[in-house]
C-alpha positions as CSV (number, residue, x, y, z in Angstrom):
1,X,0.0,-0.2,-0.2
2,X,1.8,3.2,-1.4
3,X,1.0,6.5,0.8
4,X,1.0,10.1,-0.4
5,X,2.1,12.0,2.7
6,X,1.0,15.1,0.8
7,X,-2.6,13.6,0.0
8,X,-5.3,14.1,3.0
9,X,-6.0,10.0,2.7
10,X,-1.9,9.5,2.6
11,X,-1.9,11.9,5.6
12,X,-5.3,10.1,7.3
13,X,-3.4,6.9,7.1
14,X,0.0,7.8,8.3
15,X,-1.5,9.4,11.2
16,X,-3.5,6.3,12.0
17,X,-0.7,4.3,11.7
18,X,1.6,6.2,14.1
19,X,-1.8,6.2,16.6
20,X,-1.9,2.6,16.2
21,X,1.7,2.2,16.6
22,X,2.3,4.2,19.4
23,X,-1.3,2.6,21.0
24,X,-0.1,-1.0,20.6
25,X,3.3,-0.3,21.7
26,X,2.4,0.8,24.8
27,X,-0.6,-1.7,25.4
28,X,2.5,-4.3,24.3
29,X,4.7,-3.1,27.0
30,X,2.0,-3.0,29.5
31,X,0.7,-6.6,28.8
32,X,4.5,-7.6,28.7
33,X,4.9,-6.3,32.3
34,X,1.9,-7.8,33.6
35,X,2.7,-11.3,32.5
36,X,6.2,-10.8,33.2
37,X,5.5,-10.0,36.9
38,X,2.7,-12.7,37.0
39,X,5.1,-15.7,35.5
40,X,7.8,-14.5,37.9
41,X,5.1,-14.8,40.7
42,X,4.3,-17.9,39.8
43,X,8.0,-19.1,39.6
44,X,9.0,-17.9,43.3
45,X,5.8,-19.4,44.4
46,X,7.2,-22.7,43.2
47,X,10.4,-22.2,44.6
48,X,8.7,-21.5,48.0
49,X,6.5,-24.7,47.7
50,X,9.7,-26.6,46.7
51,X,11.9,-25.1,49.6
52,X,8.9,-26.0,52.3
53,X,8.7,-29.4,51.1
54,X,12.6,-29.9,51.4
55,X,12.3,-28.1,54.9
56,X,9.9,-30.9,55.8
57,X,12.4,-33.8,54.7
58,X,14.9,-32.4,57.4
59,X,14.7,-32.9,61.4
60,X,17.5,-33.1,64.0
61,X,18.3,-36.1,66.1
62,X,20.6,-35.7,69.4
63,X,21.6,-32.4,67.5
64,X,22.5,-34.1,64.3
65,X,20.8,-33.5,60.8
66,X,18.9,-36.8,59.8
67,X,16.3,-37.1,56.4
68,X,12.8,-38.4,56.0
69,X,13.6,-40.0,52.6
70,X,16.8,-41.5,51.1
71,X,18.9,-41.0,48.2
72,X,16.7,-42.9,45.7
73,X,13.2,-40.9,46.8
74,X,15.0,-37.6,46.3
75,X,16.3,-38.4,42.9
76,X,12.5,-39.3,42.2
77,X,11.3,-36.0,43.2
78,X,14.1,-34.4,41.4
79,X,13.8,-33.8,37.6
80,X,17.0,-34.7,35.9
81,X,16.5,-32.4,33.1
82,X,15.9,-29.1,35.4
83,X,17.2,-30.4,38.9
84,X,16.4,-29.0,42.1
85,X,19.5,-27.5,43.8
86,X,19.3,-27.2,47.4
87,X,21.7,-26.5,50.3
88,X,21.6,-26.7,54.3
89,X,23.8,-24.9,56.8
90,X,23.8,-24.8,60.5
91,X,23.9,-21.2,61.1
92,X,25.4,-20.9,64.7
93,X,28.7,-22.5,63.2
94,X,27.9,-21.7,59.6
95,X,28.6,-25.3,59.1
96,X,27.7,-27.1,56.1
97,X,25.2,-29.9,56.6
98,X,23.8,-30.8,53.0
99,X,24.0,-30.2,49.2
100,X,22.0,-32.0,46.4
101,X,23.5,-33.9,43.9
102,X,23.1,-31.5,41.1
103,X,25.5,-28.7,42.5
104,X,28.2,-30.9,42.0
105,X,30.4,-29.7,44.9
106,X,29.3,-26.1,43.9
107,X,27.8,-23.7,46.8
108,X,24.8,-21.9,46.6
109,X,24.6,-18.5,48.3
110,X,24.5,-18.0,51.9
111,X,22.0,-15.0,52.1
112,X,21.8,-13.2,55.2
113,X,18.2,-13.9,56.5
114,X,16.2,-11.8,59.1
115,X,13.1,-14.0,60.9
116,X,11.7,-16.4,58.6
117,X,10.5,-14.7,55.6
118,X,11.5,-15.6,52.3
119,X,14.8,-13.9,50.9
120,X,15.2,-14.2,46.7
121,X,18.3,-13.7,44.7
122,X,19.5,-14.0,41.5
123,X,22.9,-16.0,40.6
124,X,25.0,-18.0,37.8
125,X,26.1,-21.4,38.6
126,X,28.8,-23.4,36.9
127,X,30.2,-19.9,35.5
128,X,27.0,-20.1,32.8
129,X,23.9,-21.3,34.0
130,X,21.3,-18.8,35.4
131,X,19.5,-19.7,38.5
132,X,16.9,-18.6,41.1
133,X,17.3,-19.0,44.5
134,X,15.6,-18.7,47.7
135,X,16.7,-18.8,51.0
136,X,15.1,-19.1,54.9
137,X,15.8,-19.4,58.1
138,X,14.2,-22.9,59.7
139,X,14.3,-24.6,62.9
140,X,13.9,-28.2,62.2
141,X,12.1,-30.9,64.7
142,X,14.6,-31.8,67.5
143,X,14.3,-35.6,68.7
144,X,15.8,-36.6,71.6
145,X,18.0,-34.2,73.6
146,X,19.6,-30.9,72.4
147,X,18.3,-27.3,71.9
148,X,16.7,-26.4,69.0
149,X,19.1,-24.9,66.4
150,X,18.6,-22.4,63.4
151,X,19.4,-23.8,59.8
152,X,19.8,-21.8,56.4
153,X,17.6,-23.3,53.8
154,X,18.7,-22.7,50.3
155,X,16.9,-23.7,47.1
156,X,17.5,-22.8,43.2
157,X,16.0,-23.6,40.0
158,X,17.0,-22.7,36.5
159,X,15.0,-19.4,34.9
160,X,15.9,-20.9,31.4
161,X,12.1,-22.1,31.3
162,X,10.7,-18.6,32.8
163,X,12.9,-16.7,30.1
164,X,12.1,-18.7,27.5
165,X,8.2,-18.3,28.4
166,X,8.9,-14.4,28.4
167,X,10.5,-14.7,25.1
168,X,7.4,-16.4,23.5
169,X,5.0,-13.6,25.5
170,X,7.1,-11.2,23.7
171,X,7.5,-12.3,20.3
172,X,3.6,-13.4,20.2
173,X,2.7,-9.7,21.5
174,X,5.0,-8.4,18.6
175,X,3.3,-10.6,15.7
176,X,0.3,-9.7,17.2
177,X,0.5,-6.2,16.9
178,X,2.1,-6.3,13.4
179,X,-0.7,-8.3,12.2
180,X,-3.2,-6.3,13.8
181,X,-1.8,-3.2,12.5
182,X,-1.8,-4.1,9.1
183,X,-5.3,-5.5,9.5
184,X,-6.6,-2.4,11.0
185,X,-4.5,-0.6,8.6
186,X,-6.1,-2.1,5.2
187,X,-9.5,-1.3,7.0
188,X,-8.8,2.2,7.8
189,X,-7.6,2.5,3.9
190,X,-11.0,1.2,2.9
191,X,-13.1,3.6,5.1
192,X,-11.1,6.4,4.2
193,X,-11.2,5.8,0.3
194,X,-14.9,5.9,1.0
195,X,-15.0,8.5,3.1
196,X,-13.0,10.9,0.7
197,X,-14.6,9.9,-2.1
198,X,-16.8,12.9,-2.0
199,X,-13.8,15.0,-2.4
200,X,-12.5,13.3,-5.3
201,X,-16.2,13.7,-6.7
202,X,-16.2,17.5,-5.6
203,X,-12.9,17.9,-7.4
204,X,-13.9,16.3,-10.6
205,X,-16.9,19.0,-10.6
206,X,-15.0,21.5,-9.9
207,X,-12.7,20.7,-12.9
208,X,-15.2,20.1,-15.4
209,X,-17.3,23.3,-14.7
210,X,-16.8,25.7,-17.3
211,X,-15.0,28.9,-16.6
212,X,-17.8,31.0,-18.6
213,X,-20.8,31.7,-17.0
214,X,-23.1,28.9,-16.6
215,X,-25.9,27.5,-14.7
216,X,-24.4,24.3,-13.7
217,X,-23.6,23.9,-9.6
218,X,-21.8,21.6,-7.5
219,X,-24.0,18.9,-6.2
220,X,-22.9,15.8,-3.8
221,X,-26.1,13.8,-2.7
222,X,-25.5,11.6,0.3
223,X,-21.8,13.4,1.2
224,X,-20.9,13.5,4.8
225,X,-22.7,16.7,6.8
226,X,-18.9,18.1,7.3
227,X,-18.7,18.3,3.0
228,X,-22.0,19.9,2.4
229,X,-21.4,23.5,3.8
230,X,-18.2,23.7,1.1
231,X,-20.6,22.5,-1.8
232,X,-23.0,25.2,-0.4
233,X,-20.5,27.6,-0.2
234,X,-19.3,26.6,-4.0
235,X,-22.3,27.4,-5.0
236,X,-22.8,30.5,-3.6
237,X,-19.4,31.5,-5.2
238,X,-20.6,30.7,-8.4
239,X,-23.9,32.6,-8.1
240,X,-21.6,35.9,-7.3
241,X,-19.1,34.7,-9.9
242,X,-21.9,34.9,-12.4
243,X,-23.4,38.0,-10.8
244,X,-20.3,39.6,-11.4
245,X,-19.9,38.3,-15.0
246,X,-23.3,39.4,-15.8
247,X,-22.8,42.8,-14.4
248,X,-19.5,43.5,-16.2
249,X,-21.3,42.5,-19.3
250,X,-24.2,44.4,-18.7
251,X,-21.4,47.5,-17.6
252,X,-19.2,47.2,-20.8
253,X,-22.6,47.3,-22.6
254,X,-23.8,50.4,-21.3
255,X,-20.6,51.9,-21.2
256,X,-20.3,51.4,-24.9
257,X,-23.5,52.3,-25.9
258,X,-22.7,55.6,-23.5
259,X,-19.8,56.4,-25.2
260,X,-21.0,55.9,-28.8
261,X,-23.7,58.3,-28.6
262,X,-21.0,61.4,-28.0
263,X,-19.1,59.7,-30.6
264,X,-21.9,59.4,-33.1
265,X,-22.6,63.3,-32.5
266,X,-19.3,64.0,-33.2
267,X,-19.2,62.4,-36.1
268,X,-22.3,63.4,-37.7
269,X,-21.2,67.0,-36.8
270,X,-18.2,66.8,-38.2
271,X,-19.7,65.3,-41.5
272,X,-22.4,68.6,-42.0
273,X,-19.4,71.0,-41.4
274,X,-17.4,69.3,-44.0
275,X,-20.4,68.6,-46.5
276,X,-19.9,72.2,-47.6
277,X,-18.0,75.4,-47.2
278,X,-19.2,77.3,-44.2
279,X,-18.9,80.4,-42.4
280,X,-16.5,81.2,-39.4
281,X,-19.5,81.0,-36.9
282,X,-21.3,77.8,-38.4
283,X,-17.3,76.0,-37.8
284,X,-17.4,77.7,-34.0
285,X,-20.7,76.4,-33.5
286,X,-20.1,73.0,-34.7
287,X,-16.3,73.2,-33.0
288,X,-18.3,74.1,-29.6
289,X,-20.8,71.2,-30.0
290,X,-17.9,68.7,-30.5
291,X,-16.1,70.5,-27.2
292,X,-19.6,69.8,-25.2
293,X,-19.9,65.8,-26.4
294,X,-16.1,65.7,-25.7
295,X,-16.5,67.1,-22.4
296,X,-19.6,64.7,-21.9
297,X,-17.2,61.8,-22.8
298,X,-14.3,62.8,-20.5
299,X,-16.8,62.8,-17.3
300,X,-17.9,59.8,-18.3
301,X,-14.5,58.2,-18.7
302,X,-13.3,59.6,-15.6
303,X,-16.0,58.3,-13.7
304,X,-15.7,55.1,-14.6
305,X,-12.2,55.1,-14.1
306,X,-12.6,55.9,-10.9
307,X,-15.5,53.6,-9.9
308,X,-13.2,51.0,-11.1
309,X,-10.5,51.9,-9.2
310,X,-12.7,51.7,-5.9
311,X,-14.2,48.8,-7.4
312,X,-10.9,46.9,-7.4
313,X,-10.2,47.6,-3.6
314,X,-8.6,51.0,-3.8
315,X,-8.3,52.4,0.3
316,X,-8.9,55.5,1.6
317,X,-5.5,55.5,2.5
318,X,-4.7,56.5,-1.1
319,X,-6.6,59.9,-1.1
320,X,-5.3,63.1,1.1
321,X,-7.3,64.5,3.2
322,X,-7.4,68.4,3.7
323,X,-8.9,70.6,6.4
324,X,-11.6,72.6,4.7
325,X,-14.8,74.3,5.9
326,X,-17.9,72.6,5.0
327,X,-19.8,75.3,3.8
328,X,-17.3,76.5,1.6
329,X,-17.0,73.0,0.1
330,X,-20.8,72.9,-0.6
331,X,-20.4,76.2,-2.5
332,X,-17.4,75.0,-4.8
333,X,-18.9,72.1,-5.6
334,X,-22.2,73.7,-6.6
335,X,-20.1,76.4,-9.3
336,X,-20.4,73.6,-11.9
337,X,-24.0,73.9,-12.0
338,X,-25.3,76.8,-11.1
339,X,-25.8,78.0,-14.5
340,X,-27.9,75.5,-15.5
341,X,-30.1,76.0,-12.4
342,X,-30.8,79.4,-13.3
343,X,-31.0,78.4,-17.0
344,X,-34.1,75.6,-15.8
345,X,-35.4,78.2,-13.4
346,X,-34.6,76.0,-10.3
347,X,-35.5,77.5,-7.0
348,X,-32.4,76.8,-4.8
349,X,-32.6,76.7,-0.8
350,X,-29.6,76.3,1.4
351,X,-29.6,75.3,5.2
352,X,-26.0,74.7,6.0
353,X,-24.6,74.7,9.4
354,X,-21.1,74.5,9.4
355,X,-18.9,73.8,12.4
356,X,-16.6,76.4,14.2
357,X,-13.5,74.6,12.9
358,X,-12.4,73.3,9.7
359,X,-12.4,69.6,9.0
360,X,-10.2,66.9,7.6
361,X,-12.1,65.3,4.7
362,X,-10.6,63.6,1.4
363,X,-11.7,67.0,-0.3
364,X,-11.2,65.3,-4.0
365,X,-13.8,62.7,-3.0
366,X,-16.2,64.5,-1.4
367,X,-16.2,67.3,-4.6
368,X,-16.9,64.4,-6.9
369,X,-19.8,63.3,-5.1
370,X,-21.5,66.7,-4.5
371,X,-20.8,67.7,-7.8
372,X,-22.8,64.5,-9.1
373,X,-25.4,65.0,-6.6
374,X,-26.2,68.2,-7.5
375,X,-26.1,67.5,-11.3
376,X,-28.7,64.9,-10.6
377,X,-30.9,67.2,-9.0
378,X,-30.4,69.9,-11.6
379,X,-30.7,67.7,-14.6
380,X,-33.9,65.8,-13.3
381,X,-35.8,68.3,-11.4
382,X,-38.6,69.5,-13.5
383,X,-38.5,73.1,-14.8
384,X,-39.0,75.5,-12.3
385,X,-39.0,72.8,-9.6
386,X,-37.0,73.2,-6.1
387,X,-33.9,71.8,-4.8
388,X,-33.0,71.8,-0.9
389,X,-29.5,71.7,0.2
390,X,-28.7,70.9,4.2
391,X,-25.7,70.1,5.7
392,X,-24.6,69.7,9.4
393,X,-22.9,67.7,11.8
394,X,-23.7,65.2,14.3
395,X,-22.7,63.3,16.9
396,X,-19.3,64.0,19.6
397,X,-15.8,63.2,18.8
398,X,-15.4,61.5,15.8
399,X,-18.6,63.6,14.2
400,X,-20.4,62.3,11.4
401,X,-21.2,65.1,8.7
402,X,-24.8,64.6,7.1
403,X,-25.7,66.2,3.7
404,X,-29.0,65.9,1.9
405,X,-30.3,67.3,-1.5
406,X,-33.5,66.8,-2.1
407,X,-35.6,67.9,-5.6
408,X,-38.8,68.3,-6.7
409,X,-39.5,64.2,-7.6
410,X,-39.7,63.5,-11.4
411,X,-41.5,61.0,-11.3
412,X,-39.8,58.0,-9.2
413,X,-41.7,55.5,-7.3
414,X,-40.7,53.8,-3.9
415,X,-39.7,50.8,-5.9
416,X,-37.3,53.1,-7.9
417,X,-35.0,54.5,-5.0
418,X,-32.5,52.2,-4.8
419,X,-32.2,51.4,-8.2
420,X,-31.1,54.8,-8.8
421,X,-27.9,53.9,-7.6
422,X,-27.0,51.3,-10.2
423,X,-25.0,52.1,-12.8
424,X,-26.7,53.3,-15.9
425,X,-30.0,53.2,-14.7
426,X,-32.8,55.3,-16.0
427,X,-36.7,55.5,-14.7
428,X,-37.0,56.3,-18.6
429,X,-35.6,53.0,-20.2
430,X,-35.4,54.2,-24.0
431,X,-33.5,57.4,-22.7
432,X,-29.7,57.7,-23.3
433,X,-27.5,60.3,-22.4
434,X,-30.3,62.9,-22.0
435,X,-29.9,65.8,-20.2
436,X,-25.7,65.6,-20.6
437,X,-26.5,63.0,-18.2
438,X,-24.5,59.1,-18.2
439,X,-26.2,57.3,-15.5
440,X,-23.0,56.5,-13.4
441,X,-23.3,59.6,-11.0
442,X,-25.1,58.2,-8.4
443,X,-23.4,54.7,-8.3
444,X,-20.1,56.5,-7.9
445,X,-21.5,58.6,-5.0
446,X,-22.4,55.3,-3.2
447,X,-19.0,53.7,-4.3
448,X,-16.9,56.8,-2.8
449,X,-19.4,56.8,0.5
450,X,-18.4,52.7,1.2
451,X,-14.7,53.8,0.6
452,X,-15.4,56.5,3.1
453,X,-17.0,54.2,5.5
454,X,-20.1,56.6,5.1
455,X,-23.7,55.8,3.7
456,X,-25.4,57.1,0.6
457,X,-29.3,56.5,0.8
458,X,-32.7,57.7,-1.0
459,X,-35.8,58.8,0.0
460,X,-39.3,60.3,-0.9
461,X,-40.8,63.1,1.4
462,X,-43.3,65.4,0.5
463,X,-43.0,65.3,-3.3
464,X,-39.2,65.2,-3.1
465,X,-36.6,63.2,-4.1
466,X,-34.1,63.1,-1.0
467,X,-30.6,62.0,-1.3
468,X,-28.4,61.6,2.3
469,X,-25.0,61.5,2.8
470,X,-23.8,60.2,6.1
471,X,-19.8,59.8,6.6
472,X,-17.1,60.4,9.2
473,X,-14.9,63.2,10.0
474,X,-12.4,65.1,12.4
475,X,-12.3,68.4,13.3
476,X,-8.9,70.3,12.4
């Protein structure tokens, strides 16, 4: 089974393998320690029983050791293949009493023993044979005259069987761990492959998704609940991409349409001027008309470029702030539409309450916003209508500038208000560039307000269309 560490499946399998290996290793060590302790306790318990048995074979008669069984019986109770090694000493004199034949003249270790408890120790006999010895102080039965004499009894057995048993247990645990790990890894691989299959399916759907605008969407019926939000987010992203593509398509089409009309007007005026020889006054009139058309095109292009910059994520830090008086800023922006407002006999009312100090504002952006609002009010107010301009501050500390521009309603309904902020939207779909308006001014107003962390909204009040701006400013 080939693992790819960089793949999700490979990482999961490697994680499971590492976890299994660590868990089984720790579990194996614990099990081995428990079995080792148990076998050694059983081995020691057997030695104790052997020692007790050999204790019963010894008694004293008149201070001399005697045995309750002969050498033939001794050999019968001792396994020739694994003989018992037994040795007795008189403790007061430290004199040797008896040594089993298997020791062949070699002594066991005389261990200091206190009380009547068992003392265990490991040693090597004959220079190569590992054994375990148990020692104990006893008082053999005394027959006849004489005092009870303590005797040190020691018995030992080879540990080869114990070592072999523990080795078998160790290898059994290792083999079991390897087989268990392999079986669990195969099962985990199968489970993971099934579990990540929806991810592979989704990757295939993403690869097959057309790059152009499409109604196709992602679907993973029966996929785990953890993946369904991913599918939903991808579909939402596709919806936004589709909307952005459609918006871009409409924006490009409308922009081309808006630029085509003044270009056609310029071409028409040039063709008429060149159709025959004309007077200087006629040529000047034609040039004035061309200049006016070019100015309208320039405004459209400038607004499109600024809107594109703002839509691409340009931040407020890119536009310098200047200290300026709010009434002065409003009057300066109004100059661009003063003549047209006068020609159309519009009644303009000002209600501006300026702060005592100048404000820090991105003057260039605010002028664009005000000129577009004023141009919209002058262009769409019925001739002889009214325009009301109010401005002031609200809040404390970091204050908000509130500016409203209201004009006589040209026929908008409440359902039209939000649409007026859409690029190239007009209440009359057949109109194109009438009144010198390109249809992107209010869209630019809202986008600039968003860049300034402000708001731009529209409402209808008393047969007036009211556009309200709110944006933060700092006192100088």
